[in-house]
C-alpha positions, 0 to 999 in steps of 0.5 A, spaced: 533 123 787 538 127 783 539 127 776 535 121 773 537 116 768 534 115 761 530 109 764 527 113 769 525 119 765 521 114 760 518 111 766 515 117 768 512 119 762 507 113 763 502 117 767 496 117 763 496 124 760 491 126 755 495 127 748 491 128 742 495 128 736 494 125 729 487 124 730 488 119 736 488 120 743 494 117 746 495 116 754 501 112 753 506 116 749 512 112 750 508 106 746 506 112 740 510 111 734 510 119 733 514 120 740 519 115 740 524 118 737 524 124 741 523 120 747 529 116 745 533 122 744 531 125 751 533 118 754 540 119 752 540 126 754 539 124 761 543 118 760 549 123 759 549 126 766 551 119 769 557 118 764 563 117 767 566 122 763 561 127 762 558 127 769 563 132 772 561 137 766 553 136 767 552 136 774 553 139 780 552 137 787 545 140 790 545 144 796 539 140 799 543 133 800 549 133 796 547 128 790 549 131 783 543 134 779 544 138 772 548 144 772 542 147 768 539 148 774 546 152 777 545 160 778 551 163 776 552 167 782 560 168 781 564 167 775 566 161 776 559 158 777 558 161 770 563 158 766 561 151 770 554 152 767 556 155 760 560 149 759 554 144 761 549 148 757 554 148 751 555 140 752 548 139 751 547 143 745 552 140 742 550 133 743 543 135 740 546 140 735 542 146 737 536 143 734 532 142 740 529 149 742 526 146 748 531 142 751 529 141 758 536 146 759 531 151 757 525 151 762 531 149 768 534 155 767 527 159 767 525 156 774 532 158 776 531 165 774 523 165 777 526 163 783 531 169 783 526 175 783 522 175 789 522 182 789 517 181 783 513 175 785 513 177 793 512 184 792 504 183 795 505 177 798 511 173 799 508 166 799 508 167 791 516 168 792 516 162 796 513 158 792 517 160 786 523 158 791 520 151 793 518 149 785 526 150 783 528 146 788 523 141 787 525 141 780 532 141 781 532 135 786 528 131 781 530 132 775 523 134 771 522 135 765 519 141 763 515 145 758 512 151 758 505 154 755 505 162 754 502 165 748 494 166 748 490 163 742 489 167 736 482 168 735 483 176 734 489 179 736 486 186 735 482 184 742 484 182 749 485 176 752 478 174 754 477 174 746 482 169 745 479 165 750 486 164 754 487 162 760 483 165 767 482 165 774 475 163 774 474 162 782 479 162 789 478 157 794 482 155 800 486 149 796 488 153 790 485 157 784 480 154 779 483 156 771 479 155 765 482 156 758 487 155 753 494 157 751 500 155 746 504 154 744 507 148 748 514 145 745 515 139 748 509 138 752 507 131 749 514 128 752 514 133 759 513 132 766 510 138 768 507 144 765 509 152 767 504 157 765 507 163 765 507 170 762 509 173 755 503 177 752 502 183 757 496 184 761 493 191 763 488 193 768 481 190 768 485 183 766 487 181 773 483 174 771 488 173 766 494 175 769 496 168 772 502 164 772 503 156 775 506 149 774 502 143 774 504 136 772 502 135 765 497 129 767 493 133 772 485 132 772 482 137 767 488 138 762 489 136 755 494 137 750 492 137 742 499 136 739 501 138 732 502 132 727 508 129 728 514 129 724 517 123 725 514 118 720 519 112 722 524 113 716 531 110 717 537 114 719 540 115 713 533 118 709 531 123 715 537 123 720 533 129 724 526 128 724 527 122 727 531 124 733 529 132 735 521 132 733 519 136 740 512 136 738 508 143 740 501 143 743 495 147 745 494 146 752 486 146 754 485 147 761 478 145 764 476 148 770 483 145 773 484 146 780 492 149 781 494 148 788 496 154 792 503 152 793 504 151 785 502 159 784 506 164 782 502 169 780 495 170 781 491 176 779 497 181 780 498 184 773 504 188 775 508 181 777 505 178 771 508 183 767 515 184 770 516 177 771 520 176 765 524 182 764 526 182 771 530 175 770 537 175 771 538 172 764 540 165 765 534 163 760 537 168 755 544 165 756 541 157 755 538 160 748 544 164 746 548 157 747 543 153 743 542 158 738 550 158 737 551 151 737 545 150 731 548 156 727 555 152 728 552 145 726 548 149 720 554 152 717 558 146 717 552 143 714 553 148 708 561 148 708 560 140 707 555 141 702 560 146 698 565 141 698 562 134 696 559 139 690 566 142 688 563 149 690 568 150 695 572 152 690 568 157 687 568 165 689 561 166 689 560 160 694 566 162 698 563 169 700 557 165 702 560 161 706 565 166 709 560 170 712 556 164 716 563 163 719 563 170 721 556 169 724 559 163 728 564 168 731 559 173 733 555 168 736 561 166 740 561 173 742 554 174 744 555 168 749 561 171 752 557 178 753 550 174 755 554 171 761 557 177 763 550 181 762 547 175 767 552 176 772 551 183 772 544 182 773 544 178 778 548 183 782 543 188 781 537 183 783 541 182 789 541 189 791 533 189 790 532 183 794 536 186 799 540 182 804 535 180 808 529 178 803 526 185 803 520 183 798 517 191 799 523 193 794 520 193 786 522 198 780 518 201 775 519 199 768 517 203 762 514 199 756 519 195 753 525 198 757 529 193 761 530 195 768 538 193 768 540 197 762 542 190 758 540 188 751 545 183 749 541 177 750 534 179 749 536 183 742 540 176 740 534 173 741 529 177 737 534 180 732 540 176 731 539 169 731 532 169 727 536 173 722 542 169 721 538 162 722 534 164 715 540 166 712 544 159 713 538 156 711 538 160 704 545 158 703 544 151 704 539 151 699 543 155 694 549 150 695 544 144 694 540 146 689 537 141 684 541 136 688 536 136 693 531 134 689 534 128 686 536 124 692 534 117 692 532 114 698 537 109 702 532 102 699 534 105 692 541 103 694 540 096 696 536 095 689 541 091 684 538 094 678 540 101 680 545 101 685 551 101 680 548 107 676 547 111 682 554 110 685 556 112 678 551 118 677 551 121 684 558 121 686 562 127 689 569 129 687 572 126 693 566 122 695 562 116 693 555 116 692 552 113 698 555 118 703 554 124 698 547 123 698 547 121 706 549 128 706 544 131 702 538 127 706 542 131 712 541 138 709 534 136 706 531 135 713 534 140 715 531 145 711 526 143 707 522 136 710 516 138 715 522 138 721 526 143 717 520 147 715 518 147 722 525 149 725 526 155 720 519 158 722 520 156 730 527 160 730 524 167 727 518 167 731 523 164 737 521 171 741 514 173 738 512 176 732 518 180 729 514 186 728 512 186 735 519 185 738 523 190 733 517 195 736 519 194 743 527 194 741 524 202 739 523 204 746 529 201 749 533 207 752 539 205 747 535 209 742 536 215 747 543 214 748 544 214 740 541 220 740 544 224 745 551 223 741 548 227 736 546 232 741 553 233 743 556 234 737 551 239 735 552 242 742 560 243 741 560 248 736 567 246 733 
């Protein structure tokens, strides 16, 4: 098939999936009002891959049949390929302003990484590594829109996955494994084609039944989703410019004795493979996330600067300092993208060495808790600490610059009322901007940080890589701490 058009993507959603949302059971998401905005946005996303001016920057030729496929599936095996991949991920993030944390690029990068760790998945049984490679090719050549479900439900986090009623293997058959239980947080699930259940929280001995990874169509028998309420309420592009386009949706995935064919299984009862999969990834996922985070930070920083201009605050030292700090963060973020790309190239080389020239799946590696096998931390640390921090910072600056002006923004319809439109144009104008345009900008800022959509955006970024407390504890165990301490030991030993 190759890269799909928007129409092909939308037609593929009509598969009878089971989505519970806003008190409704939805079987055709293309007809549900709360999903039409994001479906339209994803349709435009897919259509761009066929745009004569963009396709060369967004696609590459499939090794299978030469058809153009999204370069979000491209393995950055050398610097030229890496630059091609970065350019595509950046362009797609720019068109969505970095506001879609689970744009299809993310899971496309995931399956690319997953196919590149046969030394982990195939350590005990080569078929699981082969399954991952075949699934990557299937997704690439059919332009599959994927979601994932990683986290256990939060019933009692002081206990193990059994207490959370997490997904577990209840039976193995000649056809595949049968699984039961629930997982979350499936962002983009209502409007995806397939769902990949993967590792996030580590498992321990005795939890083999919960050590499972696989992928299936979202419409598979026995699977249903309970989605959070939608934030697209049909408001205009003036009043809700972001909510109406970029509300990805989040959902709980419930598996009721679902048969997963063996060819779609990547981990089954192997605690070691389950725990090592993500930390062994070469890094395309982290690279995509760094690019997306950078483009979102650039968008939000531009929004803060524009707000300062229309309110006359851009000439006040207090706000210049705030905005200067944000601009500095954008520049640092660009450095993180470069560092993460270089880091991924190094990890790819290391992964190739582990896999061996002839596909030796017996090689593996031991990993201490929280320690990456290839001593590379830039991408992971950026996702765990830098981007959550700067996203919270830029949201706070936007609120401070907008101040009470955010609260007093009339709706688009008010400007159409003869009785009040003249007053609004007089009272709400800016130093060099008519009232309607100024309010439109303020509405954009309000939607970015204060509506249901905006609040979810900030919360999402804080927990993008998991509980901040847990991920910082993981950083404490990183080998970088030992290298930092060794500097002190060296100085004390010098005796000068």
